[in-house]
Every structure is written in C-alpha cells, then in structure tokens.
Backbone bond lengths (Angstrom), bond angles and torsions (degrees), N, CA, C in turn:
res aa  C-N    CA-C-N  psi(-1)  N-CA   C-N-CA  omega(-1)  CA-C   N-CA-C  phi
1 X - - - 1.460 - - 1.527 109.40 -
2 X 1.264 119.41 69.75 1.432 120.20 177.01 1.488 112.00 -96.21
3 X 1.313 117.30 159.19 1.439 120.63 -178.18 1.497 111.34 -96.56
4 X 1.305 118.91 13.72 1.450 123.01 -175.57 1.510 110.69 -65.77
5 X 1.300 116.40 118.18 1.461 121.70 175.04 1.533 116.13 73.04
6 X 1.325 117.01 5.92 1.474 118.13 179.30 1.524 109.35 -88.76
7 X 1.295 115.26 147.35 1.467 119.72 173.95 1.503 109.47 -68.59
8 X 1.305 117.78 152.47 1.469 121.30 -177.11 1.534 111.82 -53.33
9 X 1.322 119.80 -42.41 1.462 121.18 -179.48 1.547 109.91 -62.54
10 X 1.312 117.85 -42.11 1.459 121.45 179.10 1.523 109.90 -62.71
11 X 1.321 116.81 -39.56 1.461 120.41 178.73 1.551 110.81 -65.05
12 X 1.322 116.20 -38.52 1.473 119.69 178.16 1.526 110.59 -66.92
13 X 1.306 116.73 -40.79 1.439 120.89 178.23 1.517 111.06 -63.55
14 X 1.327 114.68 -42.33 1.464 120.34 179.97 1.576 108.94 -62.43
15 X 1.289 116.49 -43.16 1.478 120.10 179.15 1.534 110.20 -64.84
16 X 1.343 117.37 -42.61 1.436 121.79 178.94 1.541 111.80 -59.62
17 X 1.331 116.02 -46.55 1.470 120.48 -179.40 1.528 109.32 -63.94
18 X 1.321 117.63 -40.24 1.434 121.46 178.63 1.537 110.45 -60.98
19 X 1.316 116.35 -49.01 1.479 121.04 179.71 1.541 112.26 -61.07
20 X 1.330 114.22 -39.62 1.482 118.84 179.39 1.512 111.78 -69.09
21 X 1.340 117.40 -37.28 1.454 120.59 176.71 1.520 110.93 -62.21
22 X 1.293 118.09 -45.18 1.495 121.98 178.40 1.506 110.25 -61.23
23 X 1.335 117.80 -45.33 1.465 121.26 179.36 1.522 111.64 -61.88
24 X 1.341 115.36 -41.58 1.496 119.39 -179.10 1.532 109.44 -66.50
25 X 1.316 117.68 -45.42 1.478 118.82 179.75 1.515 110.67 -61.82
26 X 1.305 117.95 -43.33 1.482 120.94 177.96 1.542 111.83 -57.88
27 X 1.338 115.35 -43.46 1.474 119.51 -178.44 1.531 109.44 -66.56
28 X 1.325 117.20 -46.13 1.449 121.44 -178.28 1.539 111.04 -63.57
29 X 1.318 116.46 -39.60 1.486 120.21 178.81 1.520 109.91 -65.75
30 X 1.338 117.63 -41.28 1.433 120.69 178.66 1.530 111.11 -62.88
31 X 1.326 115.49 -45.35 1.456 118.21 177.49 1.525 112.83 -60.97
32 X 1.337 115.08 -38.27 1.473 120.44 -179.80 1.544 108.71 -67.43
33 X 1.323 118.22 -40.11 1.489 120.85 -178.26 1.524 110.65 -67.59
34 X 1.320 118.24 -28.85 1.452 121.68 -179.66 1.565 112.14 -82.85
35 X 1.300 115.97 -4.42 1.486 121.28 -178.29 1.508 108.90 -110.37
36 X 1.324 118.03 95.96 1.463 121.62 -175.14 1.533 115.38 -55.75
37 X 1.342 120.34 -38.35 1.455 118.33 178.33 1.545 112.38 -86.75
38 X 1.355 114.75 37.60 1.486 119.55 -174.28 1.548 111.32 -65.88
39 X 1.309 113.36 162.92 1.450 122.95 174.86 1.566 104.89 -84.06
40 X 1.320 117.12 107.56 1.453 121.35 -175.70 1.513 112.33 -63.05
41 X 1.328 117.62 -36.79 1.469 120.82 179.82 1.517 110.31 -62.85
42 X 1.329 113.55 -44.18 1.513 119.24 178.79 1.507 108.71 -64.59
43 X 1.326 119.52 -41.75 1.441 123.00 -178.35 1.555 110.05 -61.58
44 X 1.330 114.86 -45.70 1.469 118.85 179.09 1.532 111.75 -63.82
45 X 1.339 116.97 -36.93 1.443 120.17 177.17 1.518 111.83 -64.31
46 X 1.325 116.85 -39.34 1.463 121.02 178.22 1.517 109.87 -64.46
47 X 1.326 117.42 -40.72 1.467 120.83 177.81 1.531 110.54 -63.73
48 X 1.331 117.23 -38.98 1.434 121.28 179.51 1.520 110.12 -66.66
49 X 1.336 116.71 -47.04 1.469 120.44 179.97 1.509 112.18 -59.35
50 X 1.347 115.42 -41.58 1.487 119.04 179.07 1.530 108.78 -64.91
51 X 1.340 117.41 -43.92 1.495 119.91 179.76 1.530 111.11 -60.31
52 X 1.318 117.20 -41.40 1.440 120.65 179.54 1.515 111.46 -65.63
53 X 1.311 116.61 -40.46 1.483 120.42 178.30 1.526 110.20 -65.81
54 X 1.326 116.22 -41.42 1.470 119.02 -179.56 1.518 110.26 -69.62
55 X 1.318 117.39 -28.30 1.482 120.14 177.32 1.505 111.94 -65.59
56 X 1.317 117.31 -27.38 1.451 120.95 178.40 1.542 110.05 -84.63
57 X 1.318 117.47 -8.21 1.441 122.62 -178.73 1.520 113.74 -55.44
58 X 1.313 117.60 -35.96 1.461 120.44 179.97 1.546 111.24 -64.59
59 X 1.322 115.39 -35.97 1.454 119.77 178.19 1.504 111.07 -72.84
60 X 1.307 114.52 -38.32 1.500 120.60 -178.16 1.508 113.23 -70.88
61 X 1.335 117.47 -26.40 1.461 121.44 -178.36 1.531 111.63 -60.71
62 X 1.351 116.31 -21.59 1.455 119.30 177.21 1.523 112.20 -70.27
63 X 1.365 115.00 -18.75 1.469 120.90 -178.72 1.521 104.94 -93.64
64 X 1.289 117.83 121.42 1.481 121.72 178.60 1.498 110.83 -69.41
65 X 1.297 118.21 125.76 1.432 124.05 177.38 1.531 110.34 -76.92
66 X 1.320 117.34 140.58 1.496 118.09 178.55 1.554 109.26 -62.68
67 X 1.316 117.24 -23.33 1.459 119.37 179.05 1.536 111.11 -73.53
68 X 1.320 118.08 -17.58 1.470 121.16 178.48 1.502 113.93 -76.36
69 X 1.319 117.66 -13.19 1.490 120.90 -176.11 1.512 110.22 -75.23
C-alpha cells in the first residue's frame, strides 16, 4: 500500500479502507473472544488478517489521514 504515484484522493481512499479493515477485524475478534463456542479456525484467521493489515500500517502512515487534519 504505497502512495507512490497515486492521486491524493486515491491515497485518502486507500487510507480509509485500511483504517476500516483494522476496525472491522478488531470488532470481529472481540465478538469471537466473547463467544466461548467460537470457531477457532475462523478466530485464528481473523488474528492473521489483522496482523497482516497492521503490518502494512508502516507504509500507510506515509499517507496523511483526513482525520489527522
């Protein structure tokens, strides 16, 4: 998720989608943790997806979030 050569609007959209993905994964993980008979494979996949999205966070930080203004 680099901002190289992207128009400013595309960069803002990319940042928004990234932020929304992290929020969604956090919510789904929380719901899964509160559900004792949870599907462990699904829970592990959610943790993996969140970790992957957070790993891209360093690249995304170069893109200024509209919320930072």
